[in-house]
Biopython code that builds the backbone (N, CA, C, O; Angstrom):
import numpy as np
from Bio.PDB.StructureBuilder import StructureBuilder

atoms = [
    (1, "VAL", "N", (119.600, 101.744, 56.453)),
    (1, "VAL", "CA", (119.185, 101.278, 55.141)),
    (1, "VAL", "C", (117.744, 100.801, 55.219)),
    (1, "VAL", "O", (117.354, 100.069, 56.129)),
    (2, "GLN", "N", (116.972, 101.235, 54.242)),
    (2, "GLN", "CA", (115.596, 100.763, 54.155)),
    (2, "GLN", "C", (115.402, 100.104, 52.795)),
    (2, "GLN", "O", (115.764, 100.656, 51.756)),
    (3, "LEU", "N", (114.834, 98.936, 52.831)),
    (3, "LEU", "CA", (114.543, 98.203, 51.611)),
    (3, "LEU", "C", (113.047, 97.936, 51.543)),
    (3, "LEU", "O", (112.423, 97.594, 52.548)),
    (4, "GLN", "N", (112.491, 98.090, 50.386)),
    (4, "GLN", "CA", (111.067, 97.824, 50.205)),
    (4, "GLN", "C", (110.881, 97.036, 48.927)),
    (4, "GLN", "O", (111.245, 97.492, 47.843)),
    (5, "ALA", "N", (110.314, 95.855, 49.060)),
    (5, "ALA", "CA", (109.987, 95.039, 47.899)),
    (5, "ALA", "C", (108.551, 95.287, 47.501)),
    (5, "ALA", "O", (107.672, 95.418, 48.352)),
    (6, "PHE", "N", (108.317, 95.350, 46.199)),
    (6, "PHE", "CA", (106.950, 95.494, 45.729)),
    (6, "PHE", "C", (106.834, 94.851, 44.348)),
    (6, "PHE", "O", (107.831, 94.497, 43.718)),
    (7, "GLY", "N", (105.608, 94.714, 43.905)),
    (7, "GLY", "CA", (105.357, 94.099, 42.607)),
    (7, "GLY", "C", (104.688, 92.744, 42.691)),
    (7, "GLY", "O", (104.381, 92.144, 41.661)),
    (8, "GLY", "N", (104.456, 92.246, 43.905)),
    (8, "GLY", "CA", (103.796, 90.965, 44.052)),
    (8, "GLY", "C", (102.326, 91.045, 43.676)),
    (8, "GLY", "O", (101.791, 92.115, 43.387)),
    (9, "GLY", "N", (101.693, 89.884, 43.687)),
    (9, "GLY", "CA", (100.275, 89.843, 43.356)),
    (9, "GLY", "C", (99.821, 88.430, 43.089)),
    (9, "GLY", "O", (100.521, 87.462, 43.385)),
    (10, "LEU", "N", (98.635, 88.330, 42.523)),
    (10, "LEU", "CA", (98.034, 87.038, 42.186)),
    (10, "LEU", "C", (98.173, 86.822, 40.683)),
    (10, "LEU", "O", (97.823, 87.690, 39.883)),
    (11, "VAL", "N", (98.685, 85.663, 40.315)),
    (11, "VAL", "CA", (98.883, 85.353, 38.907)),
    (11, "VAL", "C", (98.582, 83.878, 38.679)),
    (11, "VAL", "O", (98.756, 83.059, 39.581)),
    (12, "GLN", "N", (98.140, 83.545, 37.498)),
    (12, "GLN", "CA", (97.884, 82.144, 37.171)),
    (12, "GLN", "C", (99.189, 81.428, 36.852)),
    (12, "GLN", "O", (100.174, 82.043, 36.445)),
    (13, "ALA", "N", (99.170, 80.138, 37.044)),
    (13, "ALA", "CA", (100.340, 79.326, 36.705)),
    (13, "ALA", "C", (100.727, 79.563, 35.250)),
    (13, "ALA", "O", (99.877, 79.624, 34.362)),
    (14, "GLY", "N", (102.027, 79.695, 35.032)),
    (14, "GLY", "CA", (102.528, 79.987, 33.701)),
    (14, "GLY", "C", (102.711, 81.464, 33.430)),
    (14, "GLY", "O", (103.320, 81.847, 32.432)),
    (15, "GLY", "N", (102.188, 82.290, 34.312)),
    (15, "GLY", "CA", (102.276, 83.735, 34.145)),
    (15, "GLY", "C", (103.599, 84.300, 34.639)),
    (15, "GLY", "O", (104.504, 83.566, 35.035)),
    (16, "SER", "N", (103.684, 85.628, 34.604)),
    (16, "SER", "CA", (104.910, 86.318, 34.973)),
    (16, "SER", "C", (104.628, 87.475, 35.925)),
    (16, "SER", "O", (103.543, 88.056, 35.928)),
    (17, "LEU", "N", (105.622, 87.785, 36.718)),
    (17, "LEU", "CA", (105.604, 88.965, 37.570)),
    (17, "LEU", "C", (107.016, 89.515, 37.622)),
    (17, "LEU", "O", (107.989, 88.779, 37.455)),
    (18, "ARG", "N", (107.121, 90.817, 37.854)),
    (18, "ARG", "CA", (108.432, 91.406, 38.088)),
    (18, "ARG", "C", (108.408, 92.106, 39.429)),
    (18, "ARG", "O", (107.622, 93.026, 39.656)),
    (19, "LEU", "N", (109.271, 91.661, 40.306)),
    (19, "LEU", "CA", (109.417, 92.280, 41.614)),
    (19, "LEU", "C", (110.515, 93.330, 41.554)),
    (19, "LEU", "O", (111.490, 93.204, 40.813)),
    (20, "SER", "N", (110.328, 94.360, 42.349)),
    (20, "SER", "CA", (111.343, 95.406, 42.469)),
    (20, "SER", "C", (111.677, 95.589, 43.933)),
    (20, "SER", "O", (110.847, 95.367, 44.814)),
    (21, "CYS", "N", (112.892, 95.993, 44.168)),
    (21, "CYS", "CA", (113.337, 96.275, 45.531)),
    (21, "CYS", "C", (114.023, 97.627, 45.498)),
    (21, "CYS", "O", (115.103, 97.776, 44.928)),
    (22, "ALA", "N", (113.396, 98.590, 46.103)),
    (22, "ALA", "CA", (113.954, 99.936, 46.145)),
    (22, "ALA", "C", (114.670, 100.130, 47.470)),
    (22, "ALA", "O", (114.195, 99.708, 48.525)),
    (23, "ALA", "N", (115.803, 100.766, 47.391)),
    (23, "ALA", "CA", (116.623, 100.969, 48.580)),
    (23, "ALA", "C", (116.845, 102.443, 48.835)),
    (23, "ALA", "O", (116.925, 103.246, 47.906)),
    (24, "SER", "N", (116.941, 102.780, 50.082)),
    (24, "SER", "CA", (117.277, 104.153, 50.461)),
    (24, "SER", "C", (118.215, 104.094, 51.643)),
    (24, "SER", "O", (118.250, 103.096, 52.362)),
    (25, "GLY", "N", (118.958, 105.130, 51.846)),
    (25, "GLY", "CA", (119.890, 105.122, 52.956)),
    (25, "GLY", "C", (121.325, 105.150, 52.475)),
    (25, "GLY", "O", (121.628, 104.775, 51.343)),
    (26, "ARG", "N", (122.173, 105.588, 53.330)),
    (26, "ARG", "CA", (123.559, 105.833, 52.950)),
    (26, "ARG", "C", (124.258, 104.590, 52.451)),
    (26, "ARG", "O", (125.060, 104.668, 51.520)),
    (27, "ALA", "N", (123.972, 103.435, 53.051)),
    (27, "ALA", "CA", (124.745, 102.241, 52.740)),
    (27, "ALA", "C", (124.405, 101.628, 51.413)),
    (27, "ALA", "O", (125.117, 100.729, 50.966)),
    (28, "ILE", "N", (123.370, 102.060, 50.768)),
    (28, "ILE", "CA", (122.955, 101.406, 49.534)),
    (28, "ILE", "C", (123.101, 102.335, 48.348)),
    (28, "ILE", "O", (122.514, 102.084, 47.295)),
    (29, "ARG", "N", (123.867, 103.399, 48.491)),
    (29, "ARG", "CA", (124.115, 104.266, 47.355)),
    (29, "ARG", "C", (124.907, 103.516, 46.287)),
    (29, "ARG", "O", (125.459, 102.445, 46.537)),
    (30, "THR", "N", (124.947, 104.088, 45.126)),
    (30, "THR", "CA", (125.629, 103.418, 44.029)),
    (30, "THR", "C", (127.102, 103.195, 44.326)),
    (30, "THR", "O", (127.725, 102.334, 43.703)),
    (31, "SER", "N", (127.675, 103.941, 45.255)),
    (31, "SER", "CA", (129.075, 103.729, 45.605)),
    (31, "SER", "C", (129.252, 102.527, 46.510)),
    (31, "SER", "O", (130.374, 102.088, 46.764)),
    (32, "SER", "N", (128.145, 101.998, 46.994)),
    (32, "SER", "CA", (128.211, 100.829, 47.851)),
    (32, "SER", "C", (128.606, 99.614, 47.040)),
    (32, "SER", "O", (128.264, 99.525, 45.861)),
    (33, "ASN", "N", (129.313, 98.685, 47.637)),
    (33, "ASN", "CA", (129.731, 97.490, 46.914)),
    (33, "ASN", "C", (129.104, 96.241, 47.514)),
    (33, "ASN", "O", (129.785, 95.256, 47.800)),
    (34, "ASN", "N", (127.803, 96.306, 47.696)),
    (34, "ASN", "CA", (127.099, 95.190, 48.315)),
    (34, "ASN", "C", (126.324, 94.368, 47.306)),
    (34, "ASN", "O", (125.650, 94.903, 46.426)),
    (35, "GLY", "N", (126.434, 93.059, 47.450)),
    (35, "GLY", "CA", (125.569, 92.182, 46.694)),
    (35, "GLY", "C", (124.142, 92.291, 47.209)),
    (35, "GLY", "O", (123.908, 92.735, 48.333)),
    (36, "MET", "N", (123.199, 91.883, 46.382)),
    (36, "MET", "CA", (121.796, 91.913, 46.758)),
    (36, "MET", "C", (121.177, 90.562, 46.474)),
    (36, "MET", "O", (121.602, 89.854, 45.561)),
    (37, "GLY", "N", (120.170, 90.205, 47.260)),
    (37, "GLY", "CA", (119.547, 88.909, 47.064)),
    (37, "GLY", "C", (118.052, 88.938, 47.260)),
    (37, "GLY", "O", (117.495, 89.856, 47.862)),
    (38, "TRP", "N", (117.408, 87.898, 46.730)),
    (38, "TRP", "CA", (115.993, 87.668, 46.950)),
    (38, "TRP", "C", (115.838, 86.323, 47.662)),
    (38, "TRP", "O", (116.488, 85.334, 47.323)),
    (39, "PHE", "N", (114.967, 86.325, 48.647)),
    (39, "PHE", "CA", (114.618, 85.114, 49.373)),
    (39, "PHE", "C", (113.099, 85.031, 49.403)),
    (39, "PHE", "O", (112.410, 86.002, 49.092)),
    (40, "ARG", "N", (112.582, 83.864, 49.780)),
    (40, "ARG", "CA", (111.139, 83.721, 49.895)),
    (40, "ARG", "C", (110.803, 82.802, 51.053)),
    (40, "ARG", "O", (111.609, 81.974, 51.478)),
    (41, "GLN", "N", (109.593, 82.971, 51.547)),
    (41, "GLN", "CA", (109.117, 82.130, 52.631)),
    (41, "GLN", "C", (107.654, 81.800, 52.410)),
    (41, "GLN", "O", (106.797, 82.682, 52.354)),
    (42, "ALA", "N", (107.392, 80.523, 52.289)),
    (42, "ALA", "CA", (106.016, 80.038, 52.143)),
    (42, "ALA", "C", (105.472, 79.689, 53.521)),
    (42, "ALA", "O", (106.250, 79.435, 54.440)),
    (43, "PRO", "N", (104.157, 79.672, 53.682)),
    (43, "PRO", "CA", (103.557, 79.349, 54.991)),
    (43, "PRO", "C", (104.031, 77.995, 55.501)),
    (43, "PRO", "O", (103.978, 76.995, 54.787)),
    (44, "GLY", "N", (104.490, 77.979, 56.732)),
    (44, "GLY", "CA", (104.913, 76.738, 57.348)),
    (44, "GLY", "C", (106.286, 76.261, 56.925)),
    (44, "GLY", "O", (106.722, 75.182, 57.327)),
    (45, "LYS", "N", (106.975, 77.059, 56.114)),
    (45, "LYS", "CA", (108.295, 76.664, 55.645)),
    (45, "LYS", "C", (109.336, 77.693, 56.057)),
    (45, "LYS", "O", (109.014, 78.829, 56.405)),
    (46, "GLU", "N", (110.581, 77.266, 56.008)),
    (46, "GLU", "CA", (111.670, 78.181, 56.321)),
    (46, "GLU", "C", (111.949, 79.096, 55.130)),
    (46, "GLU", "O", (111.621, 78.788, 53.984)),
    (47, "ARG", "N", (112.568, 80.230, 55.449)),
    (47, "ARG", "CA", (112.965, 81.139, 54.381)),
    (47, "ARG", "C", (114.023, 80.457, 53.514)),
    (47, "ARG", "O", (114.929, 79.797, 54.024)),
    (48, "GLU", "N", (113.893, 80.626, 52.204)),
    (48, "GLU", "CA", (114.836, 79.984, 51.308)),
    (48, "GLU", "C", (115.373, 80.963, 50.279)),
    (48, "GLU", "O", (114.727, 81.953, 49.936)),
    (49, "PHE", "N", (116.538, 80.671, 49.808)),
    (49, "PHE", "CA", (117.221, 81.504, 48.832)),
    (49, "PHE", "C", (116.548, 81.382, 47.469)),
    (49, "PHE", "O", (116.096, 80.305, 47.082)),
    (50, "VAL", "N", (116.489, 82.491, 46.754)),
    (50, "VAL", "CA", (115.938, 82.486, 45.395)),
    (50, "VAL", "C", (117.011, 82.886, 44.390)),
    (50, "VAL", "O", (117.322, 82.123, 43.476)),
    (51, "ALA", "N", (117.578, 84.079, 44.554)),
    (51, "ALA", "CA", (118.567, 84.582, 43.587)),
    (51, "ALA", "C", (119.390, 85.678, 44.231)),
    (51, "ALA", "O", (118.957, 86.309, 45.195)),
    (52, "ALA", "N", (120.588, 85.902, 43.689)),
    (52, "ALA", "CA", (121.452, 86.960, 44.184)),
    (52, "ALA", "C", (122.266, 87.535, 43.037)),
    (52, "ALA", "O", (122.459, 86.904, 41.998)),
    (53, "ILE", "N", (122.741, 88.762, 43.264)),
    (53, "ILE", "CA", (123.522, 89.445, 42.236)),
    (53, "ILE", "C", (124.645, 90.222, 42.908)),
    (53, "ILE", "O", (124.443, 90.821, 43.964)),
    (54, "SER", "N", (125.820, 90.215, 42.302)),
    (54, "SER", "CA", (126.959, 90.928, 42.849)),
    (54, "SER", "C", (126.769, 92.428, 42.679)),
    (54, "SER", "O", (125.863, 92.875, 41.975)),
    (55, "TRP", "N", (127.626, 93.194, 43.328)),
    (55, "TRP", "CA", (127.378, 94.634, 43.350)),
    (55, "TRP", "C", (127.536, 95.271, 41.981)),
    (55, "TRP", "O", (126.881, 96.273, 41.694)),
    (56, "ARG", "N", (128.377, 94.723, 41.141)),
    (56, "ARG", "CA", (128.494, 95.255, 39.787)),
    (56, "ARG", "C", (127.465, 94.650, 38.834)),
    (56, "ARG", "O", (127.261, 95.138, 37.722)),
    (57, "GLY", "N", (126.830, 93.587, 39.292)),
    (57, "GLY", "CA", (125.884, 92.907, 38.422)),
    (57, "GLY", "C", (126.527, 91.900, 37.494)),
    (57, "GLY", "O", (125.855, 91.338, 36.630)),
    (58, "SER", "N", (127.802, 91.666, 37.657)),
    (58, "SER", "CA", (128.533, 90.787, 36.754)),
    (58, "SER", "C", (128.393, 89.324, 37.128)),
    (58, "SER", "O", (128.694, 88.442, 36.323)),
    (59, "SER", "N", (127.941, 89.065, 38.336)),
    (59, "SER", "CA", (127.795, 87.693, 38.804)),
    (59, "SER", "C", (126.413, 87.498, 39.410)),
    (59, "SER", "O", (125.939, 88.337, 40.177)),
    (60, "THR", "N", (125.775, 86.395, 39.065)),
    (60, "THR", "CA", (124.468, 86.061, 39.622)),
    (60, "THR", "C", (124.466, 84.610, 40.074)),
    (60, "THR", "O", (125.271, 83.798, 39.618)),
    (61, "SER", "N", (123.559, 84.304, 40.969)),
    (61, "SER", "CA", (123.372, 82.927, 41.395)),
    (61, "SER", "C", (121.882, 82.680, 41.595)),
    (61, "SER", "O", (121.137, 83.592, 41.956)),
    (62, "TYR", "N", (121.454, 81.449, 41.362)),
    (62, "TYR", "CA", (120.048, 81.088, 41.448)),
    (62, "TYR", "C", (119.887, 79.756, 42.157)),
    (62, "TYR", "O", (120.743, 78.877, 42.072)),
    (63, "ALA", "N", (118.773, 79.628, 42.857)),
    (63, "ALA", "CA", (118.399, 78.327, 43.388)),
    (63, "ALA", "C", (117.980, 77.444, 42.225)),
    (63, "ALA", "O", (117.453, 77.928, 41.224)),
    (64, "ASP", "N", (118.214, 76.165, 42.362)),
    (64, "ASP", "CA", (117.896, 75.237, 41.277)),
    (64, "ASP", "C", (116.422, 75.295, 40.889)),
    (64, "ASP", "O", (116.082, 75.129, 39.718)),
    (65, "TYR", "N", (115.550, 75.530, 41.861)),
    (65, "TYR", "CA", (114.119, 75.459, 41.584)),
    (65, "TYR", "C", (113.596, 76.686, 40.838)),
    (65, "TYR", "O", (112.428, 76.707, 40.450)),
    (66, "VAL", "N", (114.431, 77.710, 40.627)),
    (66, "VAL", "CA", (114.009, 78.863, 39.841)),
    (66, "VAL", "C", (114.903, 79.089, 38.637)),
    (66, "VAL", "O", (114.611, 79.942, 37.798)),
    (67, "LYS", "N", (115.972, 78.347, 38.542)),
    (67, "LYS", "CA", (116.934, 78.541, 37.462)),
    (67, "LYS", "C", (116.248, 78.340, 36.101)),
    (67, "LYS", "O", (115.525, 77.366, 35.890)),
    (68, "GLY", "N", (116.489, 79.263, 35.210)),
    (68, "GLY", "CA", (115.868, 79.203, 33.896)),
    (68, "GLY", "C", (114.522, 79.883, 33.816)),
    (68, "GLY", "O", (114.008, 80.127, 32.724)),
    (69, "ARG", "N", (113.945, 80.190, 34.970)),
    (69, "ARG", "CA", (112.636, 80.861, 34.987)),
    (69, "ARG", "C", (112.713, 82.276, 35.550)),
    (69, "ARG", "O", (111.983, 83.164, 35.111)),
    (70, "PHE", "N", (113.601, 82.483, 36.522)),
    (70, "PHE", "CA", (113.732, 83.779, 37.175)),
    (70, "PHE", "C", (115.033, 84.448, 36.738)),
    (70, "PHE", "O", (116.027, 83.777, 36.457)),
    (71, "THR", "N", (115.011, 85.770, 36.686)),
    (71, "THR", "CA", (116.203, 86.540, 36.346)),
    (71, "THR", "C", (116.334, 87.718, 37.301)),
    (71, "THR", "O", (115.406, 88.511, 37.457)),
    (72, "ILE", "N", (117.492, 87.825, 37.936)),
    (72, "ILE", "CA", (117.755, 88.944, 38.830)),
    (72, "ILE", "C", (118.613, 89.971, 38.094)),
    (72, "ILE", "O", (119.502, 89.618, 37.320)),
    (73, "SER", "N", (118.335, 91.229, 38.346)),
    (73, "SER", "CA", (119.123, 92.301, 37.743)),
    (73, "SER", "C", (119.132, 93.490, 38.701)),
    (73, "SER", "O", (118.379, 93.518, 39.674)),
    (74, "ARG", "N", (119.980, 94.458, 38.421)),
    (74, "ARG", "CA", (120.038, 95.630, 39.296)),
    (74, "ARG", "C", (120.365, 96.870, 38.482)),
    (74, "ARG", "O", (121.023, 96.808, 37.444)),
    (75, "ASP", "N", (119.890, 97.980, 38.980)),
    (75, "ASP", "CA", (120.178, 99.284, 38.401)),
    (75, "ASP", "C", (120.727, 100.135, 39.535)),
    (75, "ASP", "O", (119.965, 100.697, 40.320)),
    (76, "ASN", "N", (122.033, 100.228, 39.621)),
    (76, "ASN", "CA", (122.635, 100.945, 40.739)),
    (76, "ASN", "C", (122.327, 102.436, 40.690)),
    (76, "ASN", "O", (122.260, 103.091, 41.731)),
    (77, "ALA", "N", (122.143, 102.966, 39.510)),
    (77, "ALA", "CA", (121.807, 104.385, 39.412)),
    (77, "ALA", "C", (120.455, 104.675, 40.045)),
    (77, "ALA", "O", (120.214, 105.778, 40.536)),
    (78, "MET", "N", (119.581, 103.688, 40.033)),
    (78, "MET", "CA", (118.248, 103.833, 40.616)),
    (78, "MET", "C", (118.132, 103.160, 41.973)),
    (78, "MET", "O", (117.059, 103.145, 42.576)),
    (79, "ASN", "N", (119.247, 102.600, 42.456)),
    (79, "ASN", "CA", (119.212, 101.880, 43.739)),
    (79, "ASN", "C", (118.089, 100.849, 43.772)),
    (79, "ASN", "O", (117.364, 100.737, 44.760)),
    (80, "THR", "N", (117.957, 100.117, 42.706)),
    (80, "THR", "CA", (116.849, 99.167, 42.604)),
    (80, "THR", "C", (117.358, 97.823, 42.106)),
    (80, "THR", "O", (118.237, 97.747, 41.247)),
    (81, "VAL", "N", (116.789, 96.779, 42.660)),
    (81, "VAL", "CA", (117.069, 95.409, 42.230)),
    (81, "VAL", "C", (115.751, 94.797, 41.753)),
    (81, "VAL", "O", (114.694, 95.045, 42.333)),
    (82, "TYR", "N", (115.828, 94.006, 40.706)),
    (82, "TYR", "CA", (114.630, 93.423, 40.122)),
    (82, "TYR", "C", (114.700, 91.899, 40.155)),
    (82, "TYR", "O", (115.779, 91.307, 40.176)),
    (83, "LEU", "N", (113.532, 91.290, 40.158)),
    (83, "LEU", "CA", (113.433, 89.846, 39.991)),
    (83, "LEU", "C", (112.326, 89.586, 38.988)),
    (83, "LEU", "O", (111.144, 89.719, 39.304)),
    (84, "GLN", "N", (112.713, 89.217, 37.781)),
    (84, "GLN", "CA", (111.754, 88.845, 36.759)),
    (84, "GLN", "C", (111.415, 87.377, 36.927)),
    (84, "GLN", "O", (112.300, 86.521, 36.900)),
    (85, "MET", "N", (110.139, 87.088, 37.100)),
    (85, "MET", "CA", (109.703, 85.714, 37.343)),
    (85, "MET", "C", (108.783, 85.282, 36.215)),
    (85, "MET", "O", (107.702, 85.840, 36.032)),
    (86, "ASN", "N", (109.214, 84.302, 35.476)),
    (86, "ASN", "CA", (108.433, 83.762, 34.368)),
    (86, "ASN", "C", (108.054, 82.317, 34.650)),
    (86, "ASN", "O", (108.627, 81.672, 35.527)),
    (87, "SER", "N", (107.092, 81.824, 33.903)),
    (87, "SER", "CA", (106.645, 80.430, 34.040)),
    (87, "SER", "C", (106.374, 80.075, 35.495)),
    (87, "SER", "O", (106.829, 79.045, 35.991)),
    (88, "LEU", "N", (105.641, 80.923, 36.157)),
    (88, "LEU", "CA", (105.386, 80.737, 37.579)),
    (88, "LEU", "C", (104.582, 79.477, 37.839)),
    (88, "LEU", "O", (103.731, 79.075, 37.045)),
    (89, "LYS", "N", (104.881, 78.868, 38.977)),
    (89, "LYS", "CA", (104.222, 77.642, 39.407)),
    (89, "LYS", "C", (103.555, 77.883, 40.756)),
    (89, "LYS", "O", (103.958, 78.777, 41.499)),
    (90, "PRO", "N", (102.537, 77.089, 41.073)),
    (90, "PRO", "CA", (101.899, 77.247, 42.394)),
    (90, "PRO", "C", (102.898, 77.144, 43.547)),
    (90, "PRO", "O", (102.727, 77.807, 44.570)),
    (91, "GLU", "N", (103.921, 76.336, 43.395)),
    (91, "GLU", "CA", (104.911, 76.184, 44.465)),
    (91, "GLU", "C", (105.809, 77.409, 44.622)),
    (91, "GLU", "O", (106.610, 77.467, 45.554)),
    (92, "ASP", "N", (105.689, 78.383, 43.730)),
    (92, "ASP", "CA", (106.405, 79.646, 43.892)),
    (92, "ASP", "C", (105.665, 80.603, 44.827)),
    (92, "ASP", "O", (106.180, 81.670, 45.163)),
    (93, "THR", "N", (104.473, 80.224, 45.241)),
    (93, "THR", "CA", (103.698, 81.052, 46.151)),
    (93, "THR", "C", (104.441, 81.243, 47.464)),
    (93, "THR", "O", (104.810, 80.270, 48.122)),
    (94, "ALA", "N", (104.659, 82.487, 47.843)),
    (94, "ALA", "CA", (105.423, 82.806, 49.046)),
    (94, "ALA", "C", (105.468, 84.323, 49.214)),
    (94, "ALA", "O", (105.067, 85.082, 48.332)),
    (95, "VAL", "N", (105.967, 84.731, 50.368)),
    (95, "VAL", "CA", (106.330, 86.132, 50.553)),
    (95, "VAL", "C", (107.790, 86.271, 50.116)),
    (95, "VAL", "O", (108.660, 85.530, 50.574)),
    (96, "TYR", "N", (108.040, 87.214, 49.239)),
    (96, "TYR", "CA", (109.379, 87.416, 48.692)),
    (96, "TYR", "C", (110.031, 88.615, 49.364)),
    (96, "TYR", "O", (109.419, 89.673, 49.514)),
    (97, "TYR", "N", (111.287, 88.430, 49.767)),
    (97, "TYR", "CA", (112.050, 89.461, 50.463)),
    (97, "TYR", "C", (113.318, 89.787, 49.682)),
    (97, "TYR", "O", (113.948, 88.901, 49.103)),
    (98, "CYS", "N", (113.679, 91.046, 49.671)),
    (98, "CYS", "CA", (114.994, 91.409, 49.155)),
    (98, "CYS", "C", (115.898, 91.716, 50.346)),
    (98, "CYS", "O", (115.433, 92.060, 51.432)),
    (99, "ALA", "N", (117.175, 91.584, 50.117)),
    (99, "ALA", "CA", (118.140, 91.774, 51.195)),
    (99, "ALA", "C", (119.461, 92.283, 50.631)),
    (99, "ALA", "O", (119.813, 92.023, 49.480)),
    (100, "GLN", "N", (120.179, 93.013, 51.476)),
    (100, "GLN", "CA", (121.492, 93.535, 51.117)),
    (100, "GLN", "C", (122.566, 92.715, 51.810)),
    (100, "GLN", "O", (122.517, 92.505, 53.022)),
    (101, "SER", "N", (123.527, 92.256, 51.040)),
    (101, "SER", "CA", (124.601, 91.443, 51.582)),
    (101, "SER", "C", (125.660, 92.307, 52.265)),
    (101, "SER", "O", (125.813, 93.492, 51.968)),
    (102, "ARG", "N", (126.377, 91.683, 53.177)),
    (102, "ARG", "CA", (127.545, 92.336, 53.774)),
    (102, "ARG", "C", (128.719, 92.335, 52.796)),
    (102, "ARG", "O", (129.684, 93.081, 52.966)),
    (103, "TYR", "N", (128.623, 91.507, 51.793)),
    (103, "TYR", "CA", (129.734, 91.286, 50.891)),
    (103, "TYR", "C", (129.373, 91.731, 49.475)),
    (103, "TYR", "O", (128.230, 92.093, 49.194)),
    (104, "SER", "N", (130.361, 91.698, 48.598)),
    (104, "SER", "CA", (130.145, 92.204, 47.247)),
    (104, "SER", "C", (129.626, 91.144, 46.283)),
    (104, "SER", "O", (129.160, 91.472, 45.192)),
    (105, "GLY", "N", (129.703, 89.882, 46.678)),
    (105, "GLY", "CA", (129.328, 88.823, 45.758)),
    (105, "GLY", "C", (127.854, 88.452, 45.805)),
    (105, "GLY", "O", (127.049, 89.105, 46.469)),
    (106, "ALA", "N", (127.526, 87.401, 45.092)),
    (106, "ALA", "CA", (126.148, 86.927, 44.974)),
    (106, "ALA", "C", (125.951, 85.684, 45.843)),
    (106, "ALA", "O", (125.779, 84.576, 45.334)),
    (107, "GLY", "N", (125.978, 85.887, 47.145)),
    (107, "GLY", "CA", (125.882, 84.782, 48.076)),
    (107, "GLY", "C", (124.468, 84.257, 48.240)),
    (107, "GLY", "O", (123.498, 84.957, 47.950)),
    (108, "SER", "N", (124.359, 83.024, 48.705)),
    (108, "SER", "CA", (123.058, 82.384, 48.860)),
    (108, "SER", "C", (122.675, 82.106, 50.307)),
    (108, "SER", "O", (121.581, 81.604, 50.567)),
    (109, "GLU", "N", (123.546, 82.419, 51.246)),
    (109, "GLU", "CA", (123.268, 82.125, 52.646)),
    (109, "GLU", "C", (122.646, 83.330, 53.340)),
    (109, "GLU", "O", (123.174, 84.437, 53.237)),
    (110, "PRO", "N", (121.539, 83.136, 54.042)),
    (110, "PRO", "CA", (120.880, 84.271, 54.710)),
    (110, "PRO", "C", (121.802, 85.020, 55.666)),
    (110, "PRO", "O", (121.683, 86.237, 55.810)),
    (111, "GLN", "N", (122.710, 84.319, 56.315)),
    (111, "GLN", "CA", (123.583, 84.979, 57.295)),
    (111, "GLN", "C", (124.564, 85.941, 56.636)),
    (111, "GLN", "O", (125.212, 86.727, 57.327)),
    (112, "GLN", "N", (124.682, 85.894, 55.321)),
    (112, "GLN", "CA", (125.535, 86.833, 54.608)),
    (112, "GLN", "C", (124.851, 88.189, 54.425)),
    (112, "GLN", "O", (125.477, 89.151, 53.978)),
    (113, "TYR", "N", (123.581, 88.260, 54.769)),
    (113, "TYR", "CA", (122.793, 89.459, 54.497)),
    (113, "TYR", "C", (122.500, 90.206, 55.787)),
    (113, "TYR", "O", (122.096, 89.619, 56.791)),
    (114, "SER", "N", (122.712, 91.499, 55.734)),
    (114, "SER", "CA", (122.591, 92.299, 56.952)),
    (114, "SER", "C", (121.315, 93.140, 56.989)),
    (114, "SER", "O", (120.843, 93.494, 58.069)),
    (115, "TYR", "N", (120.761, 93.459, 55.840)),
    (115, "TYR", "CA", (119.542, 94.271, 55.818)),
    (115, "TYR", "C", (118.482, 93.521, 55.019)),
    (115, "TYR", "O", (118.748, 92.957, 53.957)),
    (116, "TRP", "N", (117.278, 93.535, 55.568)),
    (116, "TRP", "CA", (116.151, 92.844, 54.949)),
    (116, "TRP", "C", (115.000, 93.823, 54.783)),
    (116, "TRP", "O", (114.726, 94.643, 55.660)),
    (117, "GLY", "N", (114.337, 93.721, 53.647)),
    (117, "GLY", "CA", (113.193, 94.580, 53.407)),
    (117, "GLY", "C", (111.892, 93.897, 53.779)),
    (117, "GLY", "O", (111.855, 92.703, 54.079)),
    (118, "ARG", "N", (110.843, 94.671, 53.753)),
    (118, "ARG", "CA", (109.521, 94.093, 53.922)),
    (118, "ARG", "C", (109.188, 93.277, 52.681)),
    (118, "ARG", "O", (109.524, 93.662, 51.561)),
    (119, "GLY", "N", (108.548, 92.186, 52.887)),
    (119, "GLY", "CA", (108.259, 91.293, 51.785)),
    (119, "GLY", "C", (107.053, 91.706, 50.969)),
    (119, "GLY", "O", (106.284, 92.587, 51.353)),
    (120, "THR", "N", (106.912, 91.050, 49.844)),
    (120, "THR", "CA", (105.742, 91.231, 48.997)),
    (120, "THR", "C", (105.178, 89.852, 48.667)),
    (120, "THR", "O", (105.918, 88.922, 48.346)),
    (121, "GLN", "N", (103.865, 89.740, 48.752)),
    (121, "GLN", "CA", (103.223, 88.437, 48.576)),
    (121, "GLN", "C", (103.084, 88.098, 47.093)),
    (121, "GLN", "O", (102.617, 88.911, 46.295)),
    (122, "VAL", "N", (103.494, 86.900, 46.750)),
    (122, "VAL", "CA", (103.284, 86.355, 45.405)),
    (122, "VAL", "C", (102.431, 85.102, 45.548)),
    (122, "VAL", "O", (102.787, 84.170, 46.269)),
    (123, "THR", "N", (101.302, 85.094, 44.851)),
    (123, "THR", "CA", (100.406, 83.951, 44.888)),
    (123, "THR", "C", (100.181, 83.462, 43.467)),
    (123, "THR", "O", (99.767, 84.223, 42.593)),
    (124, "VAL", "N", (100.458, 82.186, 43.248)),
    (124, "VAL", "CA", (100.291, 81.599, 41.925)),
    (124, "VAL", "C", (99.178, 80.567, 41.995)),
    (124, "VAL", "O", (99.277, 79.589, 42.736)),
    (125, "SER", "N", (98.135, 80.781, 41.238)),
    (125, "SER", "CA", (97.000, 79.863, 41.255)),
    (125, "SER", "C", (97.162, 78.802, 40.165)),
    (125, "SER", "O", (97.749, 79.050, 39.111)),
    (126, "SER", "N", (96.632, 77.635, 40.447)),
    (126, "SER", "CA", (96.766, 76.527, 39.483)),
    (126, "SER", "C", (95.635, 76.521, 38.481)),
    (126, "SER", "O", (95.593, 75.660, 37.603)),
]
sb = StructureBuilder()
sb.init_structure("model")
sb.init_model(0)
sb.init_chain("A")
sb.init_seg("    ")
for serial, (resi, resn, name, xyz) in enumerate(atoms, 1):
    if name == "N":
        sb.init_residue(resn, " ", resi, " ")
    sb.init_atom(name, np.array(xyz, "f"), 0.0, 1.0, " ", f" {name:<3s}", serial, name[0])
structure = sb.get_structure()
């Protein structure tokens, strides 16, 4: 499985970005029943959970610090997961990673995820 996140960039506080995570490989076909998640890591900090979505898209979970501002969605026909980020804050600055879960739900623990993509940098200026 190969995952690639893209869509990052530099944006002013209050702005928006939409990240995409494209997947390829046998395990991530639409017949797969894996949840997907987004995590982020800022310089000098540990990787932290951002959002997750179940394999059908019927269940989502968010970290408190992004709830109400970020929205995760998926298009299984396109093997793509999205993260819409609105009302961005400087503290959202980080490298964002998408990951495929071993399970079908929208888990928040990194150990639940077996495949990780290359990250994309998001920088929010004040």
